Each structure stands twice: as C-alpha cells, then as structure tokens.
C-alpha positions in Angstrom: -0.1 -0.2 0.0 1.3 3.4 -1.1 1.8 5.6 2.2 -0.5 8.3 0.7 -3.3 5.6 1.3 -2.0 4.5 4.6 -3.4 4.1 7.7 -6.1 1.7 6.2 -9.7 2.3 7.2 -10.9 -1.3 6.4 -9.8 -4.8 8.1 -9.0 -6.5 4.6 -6.3 -5.9 2.3 -7.8 -4.9 -1.1 -8.2 -7.8 -3.5 -5.8 -6.4 -5.8 -3.0 -6.2 -3.3 -3.6 -9.5 -2.3 -3.4 -10.8 -6.2 -0.5 -8.7 -6.8 1.5 -10.6 -3.6 0.3 -14.1 -4.8 1.4 -13.3 -8.3 4.9 -11.8 -7.6 5.6 -14.3 -4.8 5.2 -17.0 -7.2 7.3 -15.5 -9.8 10.2 -15.0 -7.2 9.7 -18.5 -6.0 9.9 -19.8 -9.6 13.2 -18.1 -10.0 14.5 -20.2 -7.0 15.0 -17.0 -4.6 12.8 -18.9 -1.9 15.5 -21.6 -1.5 18.6 -19.8 -0.5 19.1 -16.8 1.7 18.9 -13.5 0.0 19.3 -10.0 0.9 16.5 -8.0 -0.5 15.8 -4.3 -1.0 12.3 -3.2 -1.3 12.2 0.3 -3.0 9.3 2.6 -2.3 7.9 -0.1 0.1 5.1 1.7 1.3 3.4 0.4 4.5 5.6 -2.9 4.0 2.9 -5.2 3.9 4.0 -6.9 0.8 7.7 -7.4 2.3 6.3 -8.8 5.6 4.2 -11.3 3.9 7.1 -12.2 1.5 9.4 -13.0 4.3 7.2 -15.8 5.6 7.9 -17.7 2.2 11.5 -17.2 1.8 14.5 -18.9 3.5 14.7 -18.3 7.2 18.0 -16.4 6.8 16.7 -13.8 4.3 16.4 -10.4 5.3 14.6 -7.3 3.8 15.2 -3.8 4.1 12.2 -1.5 3.2 13.2 1.9 1.9 11.0 4.6 1.4 11.9 8.3 1.2 8.7 9.3 2.8 9.0 7.2 5.9 8.8 9.6 9.1 10.1 8.1 12.5 6.4 7.5 13.5 6.1 5.0 10.3 9.3 3.5 11.0 8.4 3.0 14.8 4.9 1.6 13.9 6.1 -0.9 11.0 8.8 -2.2 13.0 6.5 -3.1 15.9 4.7 -5.4 13.6 7.6 -6.7 11.8 9.9 -9.7 12.1 13.4 -8.6 13.2 14.8 -9.8 9.8 13.1 -6.9 8.4 14.0 -3.2 8.5 12.5 0.1 7.5 14.7 3.3 6.4 14.1 6.5 4.7 17.7 7.2 3.2 19.2 5.1 0.3 21.4 2.4 1.7 25.0 1.9 0.6 25.3 -1.8 0.6 24.4 -4.0 -2.5 21.6 -6.7 -2.6 21.0 -9.8 -4.2 17.1 -8.9 -5.2 15.7 -5.3 -5.8 11.9 -5.1 -5.8 10.7 -1.9 -7.6 6.9 -2.4 -7.7 4.8 0.7 -8.9 7.9 3.1 -8.1 9.3 4.5 -11.1 6.1 6.4 -12.0 6.6 8.3 -9.1 10.1 9.5 -10.1 10.7 12.6 -12.4 14.0 11.1 -13.8 13.0 7.8 -13.8 16.3 6.7 -16.0 18.8 8.2 -13.8 17.2 6.7 -10.6 17.2 3.4 -12.3 21.0 3.9 -13.3 21.6 4.8 -9.8 20.3 1.8 -7.9 21.5 -0.8 -10.5 25.1 0.6 -10.3 25.1 1.1 -6.7 22.5 -1.3 -4.8 22.5 -4.4 -6.8 25.1 -7.1 -7.1 26.2 -8.5 -10.7 24.2 -11.5 -11.6 21.3 -10.9 -9.2 17.7 -10.0 -9.8 15.6 -7.0 -9.9 11.8 -7.2 -10.0 9.8 -4.4 -11.6 6.2 -3.5 -12.0 4.5 -0.4 -13.8 1.3 0.9 -14.4 0.6 0.4 -18.2 -0.6 2.6 -21.0 -0.3 6.4 -20.9 -3.7 6.7 -22.4 -5.4 5.1 -19.3 -3.9 8.0 -17.2 -6.5 9.1 -14.9 -7.8 11.0 -11.7 -6.5 7.8 -9.9 -3.1 8.3 -11.2 -2.9 11.9 -10.1 -4.4 10.8 -6.5 -1.3 8.5 -6.1 1.0 11.1 -7.5 2.0 9.1 -10.6 3.8 11.4 -13.1 3.0 8.9 -15.9 2.1 5.4 -17.2 4.5 3.3 -19.3 3.9 1.6 -22.7 5.6 -2.0 -22.6 8.2 -1.1 -25.3 9.3 1.8 -23.4 9.6 -0.4 -20.0 11.8 -2.9 -22.1 14.0 0.0 -23.5 14.5 1.4 -20.1 15.4 -1.7 -18.5 17.8 -2.8 -21.1 19.5 0.5 -21.4 20.7 -0.1 -17.8 22.4 -3.5 -18.6 19.4 -5.6 -17.2 18.4 -9.0 -18.9 14.7 -9.5 -19.2 14.2 -12.9 -18.0 10.5 -12.9 -17.6 7.9 -10.2 -18.4 4.5 -9.6 -19.5 1.0 -7.8 -18.6 -0.7 -8.1 -15.7 -4.4 -7.7 -14.5 -5.7 -8.1 -18.0 -9.5 -8.1 -16.9 -8.9 -4.8 -15.2 -8.3 -2.8 -18.5 -12.0 -2.8 -19.6 -13.2 -1.2 -15.9 -10.2 1.6 -16.4 -11.1 2.5 -19.9 -15.1 2.8 -18.7 -13.6 4.9 -15.7 -11.5 7.0 -18.1 -14.5 7.8 -20.3 -16.9 8.8 -17.2 -14.0 11.0 -16.0 -13.8 12.9 -19.3 -17.6 13.2 -19.8 -18.4 14.0 -16.1 -18.0 17.6 -14.8 -18.6 16.4 -11.3 -15.5 15.6 -8.8 -14.8 11.6 -8.6 -13.8 10.6 -5.4 -11.0 8.2 -5.5 -11.2 5.3 -3.2 -7.9 4.2 -1.3 -6.7 0.6 -1.3 -7.0 0.7 2.5 -10.8 1.5 2.0 -11.7 -1.9 1.2 -15.0 -2.6 3.3 -17.1 -4.8 0.9 -18.7 -7.7 2.0 -17.4 -11.4 2.1 -19.5 -12.8 -1.0 -18.1 -9.8 -3.1 -14.7 -10.1 -1.9 -14.3 -13.7 -2.5 -15.8 -13.1 -6.2 -12.9 -10.6 -6.9 -10.4 -12.8 -5.4 -11.4 -15.6 -7.4 -11.5 -13.6 -10.5 -8.2 -12.0 -10.1 -6.6 -15.5 -9.0 -7.7 -16.9 -12.6 -6.5 -13.6 -14.1 -2.9 -14.2 -12.5 -2.8 -17.6 -13.8 -3.5 -16.5 -17.1 -0.6 -14.0 -16.8 1.8 -16.7 -15.6 0.7 -18.8 -18.4 1.3 -16.0 -21.0 4.8 -15.2 -19.6 5.8 -18.8 -20.0 4.8 -18.6 -23.6 6.7 -15.2 -23.9 3.4 -13.6 -24.8 3.1 -9.9 -23.8 -0.6 -9.6 -23.7 -1.8 -6.2 -22.6 -3.0 -5.6 -19.0 -3.4 -2.6 -16.4 0.1 -3.2 -15.4 3.3 -4.5 -16.9 6.2 -6.5 -15.1 9.5 -7.8 -15.6 12.1 -10.0 -13.7 15.6 -8.9 -14.7 19.1 -9.9 -14.1 21.9 -7.5 -13.7 24.9 -8.1 -16.2 
C-alpha cells in the first residue's frame, strides 16, 4: 500500500493487493529465490505489507530492507513494531548491494526515472542478481486515480523494455498483468472525461465490502493471474493494466 493511502480504514487488504502479492511471490519462488538466503531491498515499500508477507515464504536467513523516502519516525516505529526482526525500515538510500531489488509501482513516481534506475542498479545490486519491476501500463489510461497516487506517467511496454535494457538488465520473464481490469479502467476514464463532477478516488485501504463480493473478486483475479503466468511462460506480452519484468543484472 502506498503511504498516501495509509493508514487503512478497512480490516481487509484490497483484493488487487492480495492478488499482486500472490503473483509476484510466485514469480520470485519460480526463480529459486525462496530456496537460499538472500538480501532484498524493497524500494518505495509503502506500509511494508508486501515484504512482511514475502518474508514468511523465503529462507529463514533472508532479510529485507524496506526503503521509502516518505517514511517518518512514526512510520518506522509503527511498522517495525509489527515486523519480524529480519525486516528493517529506512528513509535514506542504503549504501550496500543486495541480491534482489523490488521496484513495484515506483518508477512512475520519479521525475527522472532513467537516472534513478541507473543509480540503484549501479550502487545497490550485485552483478548476476535479480531485479523485479512493475509499472502501471498505457499512458492513454492515465486518470484521476494516477493523479491521486502522485503518478507522473504510465508506461508503454516497449518503453519499459528499452528503459530496463538500457541499464544492463537482462529481461528473464515479463508481460502484462491484470488483463481483466483494462476494460473497467477504460470505462472509468470515459466517465472522468464526460462528467464535470469530482469523482472521489477510493484508496486501497478503504476496502470494506462484504465477504461474497470480496470472494468473487479474489477468485476472478486469481484466474487473471494464472493467465498472466501462462502468457509469460509462452513469452506472450498480452496487454494488462500493469506491466512487469523479472530481470538479471549483467
């Protein structure tokens, strides 16, 4: 969860957030990152929920550093109090190099994304190590929700590939994600264009719907993710609301 959406007002994590976790934890495990100790830097980690859940699935000697420039002392104390001791929270960029960098929905917040990526891939990742990137896809779908989350842009998949490969990253696996959510976003964008009234954006932490609806959405996104895994194995880059890549540093 982005810090702009924290603290959560509902008891349940948003189905989209849970589906994203299931998908990317599977990608990391498929790459063998759960079988050995690794050091992980979660860049732009928000409230740290993803890393806290991920740590449960990894080798017991794995440790994760959550880095977010927007952390306050209160954030760090709060998140540390509910976290395993193998996980730490920092607001300044670390100096050491890691075995895995996680950049999930981060680069769209940064004005000079190319220089930022150049900095962290040269100073914060070991050669031969992994980097997991996800980004909101398709600039034409940029909406008031992106504005609310302080997104500067969305990305075309071709630009994503160029950006990553330019920084000596070999793309091992990639593709679109959340294919079923493209149509609702298109319809939402049309409504935003046609209506003159202000549309209130709902945060991820505001999920307070019933069990039946939540279960239906969970199941739908589960099969959406399974489809994404299948497409990525076939190297089919099918459009989704997000685009992702698992890369290796040369």
